[in-house]
N, C-alpha and C positions, 0 to 999 in steps of 0.2 A: 598468403593463400592465392593460389590463381585462378580457379573454378567458380564462374558468379553463378550462385544459385538460383533456381527458380522456388519459393517457400514459399507454401500453400499455408497460412496464417486462417485458422479455425477459432473463433471466438464472437460469443451471443454479444448483440448488442451492441458494437462498438462506436454508435453515437449517440451512447447516450452520457450524459456528465455524471449522473448521481452513481454511476457504478463503481467499485471498489478501488482497492490497489491494485487488484490482480488486472484490471480490464486496463485502467490507465498506463500499467506498465505494457501491458500486449500493446498497446497502441504505439508506445513510444519505440521499443523494438521495432515493430515495422518500418516507422519511417528511417528510422536511423540505418537500418540493416540495406533499405532501398537508397539513402545517402552514400550507403559503402558500393554501391554498383548491382546489389543482387536484385532480381525479377519477384516483387511481392503480390501475389494473390491474395485476397481475403475471402474468406466463406464466413458470412454475418446473417445476423438478421435484416429484414428491410427497415430501411432508415423511419424515423419517427419526423426527423427534423431535417427537409432539404437541403437548407443551407448547410448542412454539417457533411457533406457531401465533400466539399471543397479541402477538407481537413485530408480527404484519402486520395489526392488526387495524383500520388505517386504512384497509385497503387490499382490495377483491376480489381473490380468487388464484384461478388458472386448473393444477392440479399436471397434470402430465404424466408417462410411467414414462421411467425413465433406465436406461442403461447401468453395469454393476457399476462401483465407484469402480475409478479408472484412476490409476496409479501418473504421476509422484510424491506428489502431490500431492490423492488421491484423490477426483476430480472428479467427480461422477454428471453424465455430458452427459445431460442430457433429449432426449425426440423425440417427435416426432407428426408429422401431414401441414399441407402448406401450406392444403391446402382448410379442417379444422377450424381454424387460425390464423385463416383468411380469414373465416370464419364468426364469428369469436367478435370478430375487429376488426370488422366490420361490425353485433353486436349490441351492442355494447359503444358502437356509435359514436365510435372512437378517432380523436383528433386527429393525434398524432403517437407515432411509437413508439422508444425509448427501445432499446438493446441495449446490454449490458454488456463481453460476448466473441462474438468470433464466431463458435461451434461450428457444432454440428448446428442446434440450436432458433433460432438465430439467422438461418442458413441458409433453412428454413422461412419463419419470417417476414418476410425480404426478399423471398421472391417472391409471398406473400399482401401483403405491401404494395402491392409493382408492380401486383398487379392489379387493387387498390382505390384505385392512385393516393394512397396516406398516404404521408407523407413517414417514413425511417425513420433514427435517426441512431445513430452507433458511438462510445463511449468508448473510445478504443483505452488499454488499457494492456499493446499486446503488443511486450516486446523481440526483434526476430529471430532474435540472437542467443542468447538463451536457450531456444529451441526444441533447439540441438544446439551446448550449449557445445561448443568445442576442435575442433568438426569444421571438414576443408578449410574455403577460402574458399569453393570453386563449390557445397558444400552450404548454405554459408548464405544464397549468394546467392541459389539456388533456395527457400529457406525463406521470405526478405523478397520475392521474386516471389510466390509462393504468398500470403503475407499480405495483400500490397498486391491480389494481383487481390479478395481478398475485400471487401478497406475498398471498392473502387472500386464495387463495389454499392450500397453507401451512398449517401442524398441529404446526409449532413451529416458531420462527422469531429471528433470532440474527443478533446483529448492533454492529459495532465496536467501536462505540462511544454514547454515551448520544445524541450529537449532530445532529447525524443522524436519530438516533429513533424520536427524536423531529419534525424531517423533516416532517414524516406523523402523527404526533400526530391528524391532523384532517381528517384521514381517519379511526380513530376509528377502530382500531384493536383487534378482541377479540382473539387470538388465543396468548398463554404462549410467552412472550418475554422474551428474555436478552439482555443483552448488554456484549459483549466479545470482548477487544482488538486483535488486530492481536499478540499486544506485542512485544518484542526483547529478542533474546537469550542472556542475559547477561553476559555465559561463555564464549562464542563467540567474542561478541561483547564488549571491557573493555577499559577502559582506558591505552595509555601506559606509558613508565616513563617519569615523566614529567623534561621536559630539558628547557634550557632555546634559548630561537628562535629568532634569528634576520630575520626570514622572517613574518610577520603577513598577513595567507593565508586565504581567504577566500573562502569557499566549498560551490558547490552544488552539489548534485545527484540526479538523477532520468531523466526520457524521456526529451529530448529537443523538447517540443509540446508547440503550442501556449497557452494551459489550464493552463502551467505553469509560463507565465507570466516573463520568463525568461530575456526579454532583459531590463527590467526593471534596472537590476545588471548592464548590462552595463551601460544603461543612470545613474546610480548614480555615478560610477566610472568616466564615460564622466565628468560632472558636477564638480568631485572633481580636478580632473585634470585641466577645466577651472579656477576654482576659485583657483588653485594654495595651496590645502590642501591634494592634494592623497600624501602619505607619499612616501617615496621611498623603504618600505621595502615590502609596500603591494602587494602582489600576490591576484589573484583569479584561480581558478580548477572547471573546469564542465568535469562531470562525467558522461557517459550516451550517448544516442543517439536517433536520430528519424527525424523526418519530417524537424526542425530547425537545423541541423546539419552541413549543407552548409551556411545559414543563418547569424547565428550566431558570424561565423567567420569573414565575411563579413563587419556586424558591428563592430567588434572589430576592426578590419583594418582602418575602415574609423575613427572612434574616435581616432586612433591613440595609443589604449591599447594594441597591439599585442606584444610588450616586457614582458607583466607582466599579461598577460592572456594564460590559457593552455585548450586546449580540448584534455581531453585523450581519449575518446571512450567508448565504454562500460567496464564496470570493472563488473565481475560475482559478485552477492552476495554471502556475508560470505566469499569470498576469503580472504586470506592473504594480499592481496595487496590492497582491498579496506578498509577492517579494517586498516592499516598503514596509509591511505588516510584520513581519520576520527581522526585517533592519532594525525596526523600531522598539522592538522587545528588550527587557532585560534579563526575561527567562522563558523558555518552552517550556511546559506543561503538559506530560501526559500520562495520564492515571489508569491506561486501558487495562481491562484484564486480558486481552486475546490481541496479540498481533503474529504474525506469520514474520515482520523485519519490523515494518513502521517508516514509510516512506517519507512522513511528515517533521520524523525527526532528522533524518538526514537533512530535508529542503533546511530547517531550522538553523541546524550544525552548518551549514555551508554559508548561512548569513551571519554566521558568527552568535548566535544564542549558545547559553548555556542553559542546561537542561536539568529538569526534576522529570525522572522516571519511572513508573509504577516496578514495583518487585516481583510482580505477579507471576506464577510457574508458567502458565501458557502465554509469556510475553517474551518475545525475541529482542524487543526496543531497550531493553535494560541492558543488554549487551552493547548499547553505543555508551554507554557513561564510564568516561575513563579521563578523570581530574577536569572534566568537562562541567561537571556538575554532580547530583547526589541519586540515588535510588532514594524510594520512601515504601512503606507499608499500602499494600492498596486496598486495607481495608481498616484503616487506622487514620482517620484526620488530621489527629495531633501531631503524629509524626511529620506528616506535609504540612503543618502551618508551623512547625519550630524550623523546617528548613526551608521556609518562604521567610520568616522572620531573619533567618541566620543571614541570608543571601540581599535580605532587602537592606541589613543594616552593615555591610560589607562590599562595598564597590569594588576595594581593591584587590579582593578575590575575585569580584565578579571580569575583574578585567584580566586576570589570569585564566579563568576558566571561558570567555571570549574568545582569545587569540588558541586557545586548546581545542575547541569546538572547531573553528574555522579549519585547522589544520588536519583535524580526525577526520571530516568529510572529505580531503582530497583523498582518501584510501578509498571511499567508496564512489570516486568518479562514474560517472554513466559510459563514457567511454571504455572504460574498463570492461564493463559488464558486456558491452555490444560485442566489445574484441575477443572476450569469451564466450559470449553465444555462438560468432559467427564460428570460430574454433568447432565449437563442440557439435554444431549442425554440418559441419563439412566432414565432421568424422563419420557420419553415417553414410556419406557418398562416394560412390570410385571417380576418383578424379580421372 
Protein backbone atom coordinates (compact mmCIF):
# COMPACT_ATOMS: atom_id res chain seq x y z
CA UNK A 1 0.00 0.00 0.00
CA UNK A 2 1.55 3.32 -1.10
CA UNK A 3 -0.59 6.07 0.43
CA UNK A 4 -0.24 6.67 4.16
CA UNK A 5 -3.59 7.56 5.66
CA UNK A 6 -4.73 10.17 8.12
CA UNK A 7 -7.05 8.14 10.32
CA UNK A 8 -9.43 9.55 12.93
CA UNK A 9 -9.93 6.95 15.70
CA UNK A 10 -13.23 7.52 17.54
CA UNK A 11 -13.40 5.77 20.92
CA UNK A 12 -14.58 6.72 24.42
CA UNK A 13 -12.42 6.32 27.53
CA UNK A 14 -9.16 5.25 25.89
CA UNK A 15 -7.23 6.10 29.06
CA UNK A 16 -9.29 3.72 31.18
CA UNK A 17 -7.71 0.32 31.78
CA UNK A 18 -10.96 -1.19 33.07
CA UNK A 19 -12.65 -1.22 29.68
CA UNK A 20 -13.45 -4.41 27.82
CA UNK A 21 -11.72 -6.06 24.90
CA UNK A 22 -13.16 -3.71 22.27
CA UNK A 23 -11.42 -0.71 23.85
CA UNK A 24 -8.17 -2.59 24.37
CA UNK A 25 -8.32 -3.71 20.74
CA UNK A 26 -8.97 -0.19 19.45
CA UNK A 27 -5.98 1.20 21.33
CA UNK A 28 -3.70 -1.56 20.00
CA UNK A 29 -4.82 -1.03 16.42
CA UNK A 30 -4.20 2.71 16.72
CA UNK A 31 -0.65 2.23 17.99
CA UNK A 32 0.22 -0.39 15.35
CA UNK A 33 -1.25 1.61 12.48
CA UNK A 34 0.98 4.48 13.60
CA UNK A 35 4.00 2.14 13.48
CA UNK A 36 3.11 1.44 9.84
CA UNK A 37 3.42 5.16 9.08
CA UNK A 38 -0.20 6.28 9.23
CA UNK A 39 -1.14 9.51 11.04
CA UNK A 40 -3.50 8.75 13.93
CA UNK A 41 -5.85 11.36 15.39
CA UNK A 42 -7.77 10.20 18.47
CA UNK A 43 -11.25 11.55 19.26
CA UNK A 44 -12.07 10.59 22.84
CA UNK A 45 -13.15 11.65 26.33
CA UNK A 46 -11.02 13.74 28.67
CA UNK A 47 -8.23 11.82 30.34
CA UNK A 48 -8.83 11.02 34.00
CA UNK A 49 -5.23 10.05 34.61
CA UNK A 50 -2.60 12.41 33.20
CA UNK A 51 0.09 9.73 33.19
CA UNK A 52 -1.93 7.83 30.57
CA UNK A 53 -1.18 10.52 27.98
CA UNK A 54 2.27 9.09 27.38
CA UNK A 55 0.67 5.94 25.95
CA UNK A 56 -0.66 8.08 23.07
CA UNK A 57 2.45 10.12 22.34
CA UNK A 58 2.44 8.72 18.79
CA UNK A 59 -0.85 10.52 17.98
CA UNK A 60 -2.72 13.78 18.20
CA UNK A 61 -5.57 13.56 20.72
CA UNK A 62 -8.78 15.61 20.91
CA UNK A 63 -10.55 15.27 24.26
CA UNK A 64 -14.20 16.02 25.01
CA UNK A 65 -16.40 16.00 28.13
CA UNK A 66 -18.10 12.76 29.08
CA UNK A 67 -21.12 11.55 30.96
CA UNK A 68 -20.61 10.13 34.48
CA UNK A 69 -19.34 6.52 34.46
CA UNK A 70 -22.25 4.25 33.57
CA UNK A 71 -23.08 0.80 34.94
CA UNK A 72 -22.03 -1.94 34.58
CA UNK A 73 -18.62 -1.25 32.99
CA UNK A 74 -18.20 2.37 34.15
CA UNK A 75 -17.77 3.58 30.56
CA UNK A 76 -17.44 7.36 30.28
CA UNK A 77 -19.34 8.05 27.08
CA UNK A 78 -18.02 11.23 25.51
CA UNK A 79 -20.08 13.85 23.71
CA UNK A 80 -19.63 16.88 21.46
CA UNK A 81 -21.32 18.36 18.41
CA UNK A 82 -21.17 17.11 14.84
CA UNK A 83 -20.14 20.64 13.87
CA UNK A 84 -17.08 20.51 16.14
CA UNK A 85 -16.07 17.12 14.76
CA UNK A 86 -16.60 18.34 11.21
CA UNK A 87 -14.09 21.13 11.81
CA UNK A 88 -11.54 18.68 13.26
CA UNK A 89 -11.92 16.32 10.31
CA UNK A 90 -11.45 19.23 7.90
CA UNK A 91 -8.49 20.77 9.73
CA UNK A 92 -6.75 17.39 10.09
CA UNK A 93 -7.46 16.43 6.46
CA UNK A 94 -8.83 13.06 7.57
CA UNK A 95 -8.92 10.31 4.93
CA UNK A 96 -10.99 7.75 6.83
CA UNK A 97 -12.66 7.47 10.24
CA UNK A 98 -12.46 4.32 12.37
CA UNK A 99 -15.04 3.91 15.16
CA UNK A 100 -14.75 1.34 17.94
CA UNK A 101 -18.25 1.50 19.46
CA UNK A 102 -21.46 3.04 18.05
CA UNK A 103 -22.12 5.31 21.06
CA UNK A 104 -22.88 9.07 21.33
CA UNK A 105 -19.51 10.28 20.06
CA UNK A 106 -19.57 7.86 17.13
CA UNK A 107 -23.07 8.93 16.10
CA UNK A 108 -21.92 12.55 15.93
CA UNK A 109 -18.87 11.42 13.95
CA UNK A 110 -21.15 9.70 11.44
CA UNK A 111 -23.12 12.91 10.90
CA UNK A 112 -19.92 14.91 10.41
CA UNK A 113 -18.43 12.29 8.08
CA UNK A 114 -21.52 12.19 5.87
CA UNK A 115 -21.50 15.98 5.57
CA UNK A 116 -17.87 15.94 4.46
CA UNK A 117 -18.13 12.74 2.35
CA UNK A 118 -15.40 11.09 4.43
CA UNK A 119 -15.74 7.29 4.73
CA UNK A 120 -16.42 6.01 8.25
CA UNK A 121 -15.94 2.40 9.32
CA UNK A 122 -17.10 0.67 12.50
CA UNK A 123 -15.38 -2.26 14.21
CA UNK A 124 -18.31 -4.16 15.68
CA UNK A 125 -17.90 -5.77 19.09
CA UNK A 126 -21.59 -5.60 19.89
CA UNK A 127 -23.36 -8.81 20.83
CA UNK A 128 -27.08 -7.93 20.86
CA UNK A 129 -27.94 -10.54 23.52
CA UNK A 130 -25.54 -8.90 25.96
CA UNK A 131 -27.54 -5.65 26.14
CA UNK A 132 -30.41 -7.38 27.92
CA UNK A 133 -29.37 -10.90 29.02
CA UNK A 134 -32.37 -13.04 29.88
CA UNK A 135 -34.87 -10.56 28.43
CA UNK A 136 -37.88 -11.84 26.45
CA UNK A 137 -37.33 -12.59 22.76
CA UNK A 138 -39.22 -9.52 21.57
CA UNK A 139 -36.95 -7.26 23.65
CA UNK A 140 -33.88 -8.97 22.20
CA UNK A 141 -35.23 -8.38 18.69
CA UNK A 142 -35.83 -4.69 19.41
CA UNK A 143 -32.28 -4.30 20.75
CA UNK A 144 -30.83 -6.01 17.71
CA UNK A 145 -32.94 -3.85 15.39
CA UNK A 146 -31.65 -0.72 17.13
CA UNK A 147 -28.00 -1.82 16.92
CA UNK A 148 -28.43 -2.73 13.24
CA UNK A 149 -29.92 0.71 12.51
CA UNK A 150 -26.75 2.30 13.91
CA UNK A 151 -24.46 0.06 11.86
CA UNK A 152 -26.34 0.88 8.65
CA UNK A 153 -25.08 4.46 8.94
CA UNK A 154 -21.48 3.34 8.38
CA UNK A 155 -19.71 2.91 5.05
CA UNK A 156 -17.99 -0.28 6.19
CA UNK A 157 -18.38 -2.78 9.00
CA UNK A 158 -15.73 -5.01 10.60
CA UNK A 159 -16.50 -8.01 12.82
CA UNK A 160 -13.82 -9.68 14.97
CA UNK A 161 -15.21 -13.14 14.15
CA UNK A 162 -17.42 -14.82 11.57
CA UNK A 163 -19.53 -15.86 14.56
CA UNK A 164 -20.42 -12.23 15.32
CA UNK A 165 -20.88 -11.31 11.68
CA UNK A 166 -23.39 -14.15 11.32
CA UNK A 167 -25.39 -12.73 14.23
CA UNK A 168 -26.47 -9.91 11.92
CA UNK A 169 -27.08 -12.03 8.80
CA UNK A 170 -30.80 -11.41 8.93
CA UNK A 171 -30.22 -7.64 8.95
CA UNK A 172 -29.14 -7.76 5.29
CA UNK A 173 -26.39 -5.13 5.50
CA UNK A 174 -25.32 -3.79 2.11
CA UNK A 175 -22.10 -2.00 3.10
CA UNK A 176 -18.70 -3.70 2.55
CA UNK A 177 -17.84 -6.01 5.45
CA UNK A 178 -14.73 -7.76 6.70
CA UNK A 179 -13.84 -10.23 9.44
CA UNK A 180 -10.73 -8.98 11.24
CA UNK A 181 -9.89 -10.57 14.57
CA UNK A 182 -8.44 -8.66 17.50
CA UNK A 183 -5.59 -11.13 17.36
CA UNK A 184 -2.71 -11.65 19.75
CA UNK A 185 0.82 -10.25 19.73
CA UNK A 186 2.76 -13.50 19.54
CA UNK A 187 6.06 -11.72 20.17
CA UNK A 188 4.76 -10.57 23.57
CA UNK A 189 2.68 -13.63 24.46
CA UNK A 190 4.73 -16.78 23.91
CA UNK A 191 5.44 -20.11 25.65
CA UNK A 192 7.92 -20.11 28.48
CA UNK A 193 10.50 -22.73 29.19
CA UNK A 194 8.71 -26.07 29.59
CA UNK A 195 9.66 -27.32 33.03
CA UNK A 196 8.21 -30.20 35.04
CA UNK A 197 5.57 -28.80 37.38
CA UNK A 198 4.28 -30.25 40.60
CA UNK A 199 1.17 -28.07 40.53
CA UNK A 200 -1.75 -28.37 38.11
CA UNK A 201 -2.91 -24.74 37.86
CA UNK A 202 -6.28 -23.83 36.38
CA UNK A 203 -6.26 -20.21 35.25
CA UNK A 204 -9.03 -17.72 34.58
CA UNK A 205 -8.27 -14.19 33.30
CA UNK A 206 -10.93 -11.53 32.73
CA UNK A 207 -13.60 -9.45 34.41
CA UNK A 208 -15.25 -10.99 37.46
CA UNK A 209 -18.75 -10.42 36.08
CA UNK A 210 -21.94 -12.53 36.05
CA UNK A 211 -21.79 -12.86 32.25
CA UNK A 212 -18.45 -14.64 32.65
CA UNK A 213 -20.17 -17.47 34.59
CA UNK A 214 -17.11 -17.83 36.82
CA UNK A 215 -18.89 -19.50 39.69
CA UNK A 216 -19.13 -22.63 37.54
CA UNK A 217 -15.38 -23.20 38.03
CA UNK A 218 -15.78 -23.19 41.80
CA UNK A 219 -18.88 -25.41 41.51
CA UNK A 220 -16.85 -27.94 39.49
CA UNK A 221 -13.95 -27.95 41.97
CA UNK A 222 -16.46 -28.38 44.80
CA UNK A 223 -17.93 -31.43 43.07
CA UNK A 224 -14.48 -32.97 42.61
CA UNK A 225 -13.75 -32.36 46.29
CA UNK A 226 -17.04 -34.02 47.33
CA UNK A 227 -16.34 -36.98 45.02
CA UNK A 228 -12.81 -37.31 46.42
CA UNK A 229 -11.42 -36.78 42.91
CA UNK A 230 -9.68 -33.47 43.52
CA UNK A 231 -5.98 -34.19 43.22
CA UNK A 232 -3.76 -32.64 45.87
CA UNK A 233 -1.73 -30.75 43.26
CA UNK A 234 -4.71 -28.88 41.76
CA UNK A 235 -4.65 -25.11 42.19
CA UNK A 236 -6.92 -22.42 40.70
CA UNK A 237 -5.95 -18.81 39.98
CA UNK A 238 -8.41 -16.03 39.15
CA UNK A 239 -6.95 -12.90 37.57
CA UNK A 240 -9.27 -9.93 37.37
CA UNK A 241 -11.68 -7.78 39.29
CA UNK A 242 -15.13 -6.20 39.06
CA UNK A 243 -18.61 -6.80 40.43
CA UNK A 244 -18.03 -10.32 41.83
CA UNK A 245 -14.65 -9.70 43.46
CA UNK A 246 -16.18 -10.09 46.95
CA UNK A 247 -18.79 -12.75 46.22
CA UNK A 248 -16.45 -15.27 44.56
CA UNK A 249 -14.00 -15.49 47.50
CA UNK A 250 -17.01 -16.00 49.78
CA UNK A 251 -18.14 -18.90 47.57
CA UNK A 252 -14.65 -20.41 47.64
CA UNK A 253 -14.69 -20.18 51.44
CA UNK A 254 -18.16 -21.76 51.60
CA UNK A 255 -16.95 -24.69 49.48
CA UNK A 256 -13.83 -25.16 51.60
CA UNK A 257 -11.57 -24.40 48.63
CA UNK A 258 -9.75 -21.42 50.05
CA UNK A 259 -6.43 -23.27 50.35
CA UNK A 260 -6.34 -24.10 46.61
CA UNK A 261 -7.87 -20.91 45.17
CA UNK A 262 -6.06 -17.60 44.62
CA UNK A 263 -7.57 -14.24 43.61
CA UNK A 264 -4.79 -11.98 42.34
CA UNK A 265 -6.90 -8.93 41.50
CA UNK A 266 -6.22 -7.04 38.30
CA UNK A 267 -2.96 -7.63 36.44
CA UNK A 268 -2.34 -5.24 33.56
CA UNK A 269 -2.56 -6.72 30.09
CA UNK A 270 0.71 -7.62 28.36
CA UNK A 271 2.64 -7.11 31.61
CA UNK A 272 5.51 -9.53 32.40
CA UNK A 273 3.57 -10.76 35.42
CA UNK A 274 0.51 -11.67 33.35
CA UNK A 275 2.60 -13.40 30.69
CA UNK A 276 4.38 -15.48 33.36
CA UNK A 277 0.99 -16.36 34.88
CA UNK A 278 -0.16 -17.73 31.52
CA UNK A 279 3.10 -19.61 31.01
CA UNK A 280 2.90 -21.27 34.43
CA UNK A 281 -0.71 -22.41 34.03
CA UNK A 282 -1.58 -26.00 33.17
CA UNK A 283 -4.99 -25.17 31.67
CA UNK A 284 -6.84 -21.95 30.84
CA UNK A 285 -10.57 -22.01 31.70
CA UNK A 286 -13.21 -19.70 30.23
CA UNK A 287 -16.80 -20.47 31.33
CA UNK A 288 -18.12 -17.22 29.81
CA UNK A 289 -21.68 -17.08 28.47
CA UNK A 290 -20.99 -14.18 26.08
CA UNK A 291 -17.87 -13.60 23.97
CA UNK A 292 -17.52 -11.86 20.61
CA UNK A 293 -14.04 -13.38 20.27
CA UNK A 294 -12.09 -14.02 23.46
CA UNK A 295 -8.78 -12.13 23.50
CA UNK A 296 -7.67 -13.79 26.75
CA UNK A 297 -8.08 -17.22 25.14
CA UNK A 298 -5.70 -16.23 22.36
CA UNK A 299 -3.21 -14.84 24.89
CA UNK A 300 -3.34 -18.10 26.83
CA UNK A 301 -2.95 -20.20 23.68
CA UNK A 302 0.02 -18.11 22.53
CA UNK A 303 1.66 -18.94 25.87
CA UNK A 304 1.01 -22.65 25.28
CA UNK A 305 -2.01 -23.18 27.53
CA UNK A 306 -4.41 -26.03 26.78
CA UNK A 307 -7.96 -24.65 27.06
CA UNK A 308 -11.34 -25.48 28.57
CA UNK A 309 -14.03 -23.30 26.97
CA UNK A 310 -17.77 -23.05 27.60
CA UNK A 311 -20.00 -24.23 24.76
CA UNK A 312 -22.41 -21.28 25.21
CA UNK A 313 -24.35 -20.48 22.01
CA UNK A 314 -23.52 -16.80 22.58
CA UNK A 315 -19.75 -17.28 22.73
CA UNK A 316 -17.32 -17.27 19.81
CA UNK A 317 -14.47 -18.46 22.05
CA UNK A 318 -15.46 -22.13 21.73
CA UNK A 319 -14.31 -22.00 18.11
CA UNK A 320 -10.69 -21.81 19.31
CA UNK A 321 -10.83 -25.42 20.53
CA UNK A 322 -9.08 -27.69 18.01
CA UNK A 323 -7.29 -30.62 19.66
CA UNK A 324 -5.85 -28.17 22.20
CA UNK A 325 -8.49 -28.73 24.88
CA UNK A 326 -12.18 -29.34 25.42
CA UNK A 327 -15.47 -27.53 25.45
CA UNK A 328 -17.88 -28.09 28.34
CA UNK A 329 -21.53 -27.39 29.04
CA UNK A 330 -21.96 -23.79 30.19
CA UNK A 331 -24.60 -24.87 32.73
CA UNK A 332 -23.24 -28.21 33.95
CA UNK A 333 -20.48 -28.07 36.59
CA UNK A 334 -20.18 -31.87 36.49
CA UNK A 335 -19.17 -31.74 32.84
CA UNK A 336 -16.44 -29.21 33.66
CA UNK A 337 -15.39 -31.27 36.68
CA UNK A 338 -15.00 -34.38 34.52
CA UNK A 339 -12.83 -32.49 32.00
CA UNK A 340 -10.64 -31.05 34.77
CA UNK A 341 -10.20 -34.52 36.27
CA UNK A 342 -9.26 -36.03 32.92
CA UNK A 343 -6.70 -33.34 32.10
CA UNK A 344 -5.17 -33.26 35.58
CA UNK A 345 -4.53 -37.01 35.37
CA UNK A 346 -3.07 -37.09 31.86
CA UNK A 347 0.21 -35.14 31.56
CA UNK A 348 1.03 -36.69 28.17
CA UNK A 349 -2.25 -35.40 26.76
CA UNK A 350 -1.48 -31.94 28.18
CA UNK A 351 1.91 -31.93 26.43
CA UNK A 352 0.21 -32.54 23.08
CA UNK A 353 -2.38 -29.85 23.75
CA UNK A 354 0.34 -27.43 24.85
CA UNK A 355 2.04 -27.72 21.46
CA UNK A 356 -1.21 -27.46 19.50
CA UNK A 357 -2.29 -24.32 21.37
CA UNK A 358 0.98 -22.53 20.63
CA UNK A 359 0.76 -23.52 16.95
CA UNK A 360 -2.90 -22.51 16.59
CA UNK A 361 -2.23 -19.08 18.15
CA UNK A 362 0.10 -18.23 15.28
CA UNK A 363 -2.91 -18.21 12.94
CA UNK A 364 -4.29 -15.27 14.92
CA UNK A 365 -1.18 -13.10 14.95
CA UNK A 366 -2.00 -9.45 15.58
CA UNK A 367 0.38 -8.52 12.76
CA UNK A 368 -1.97 -10.23 10.29
CA UNK A 369 -4.96 -8.43 11.81
CA UNK A 370 -3.29 -5.03 11.40
CA UNK A 371 -2.44 -5.78 7.78
CA UNK A 372 -6.07 -6.73 7.10
CA UNK A 373 -7.33 -3.58 8.82
CA UNK A 374 -4.90 -1.39 6.89
CA UNK A 375 -6.07 -2.92 3.64
CA UNK A 376 -9.77 -2.56 4.49
CA UNK A 377 -9.45 1.09 5.53
CA UNK A 378 -7.41 1.86 2.41
CA UNK A 379 -10.12 0.40 0.19
CA UNK A 380 -12.36 3.36 1.08
CA UNK A 381 -9.77 5.99 0.16
CA UNK A 382 -8.90 7.12 -3.35
CA UNK A 383 -5.21 6.38 -3.89
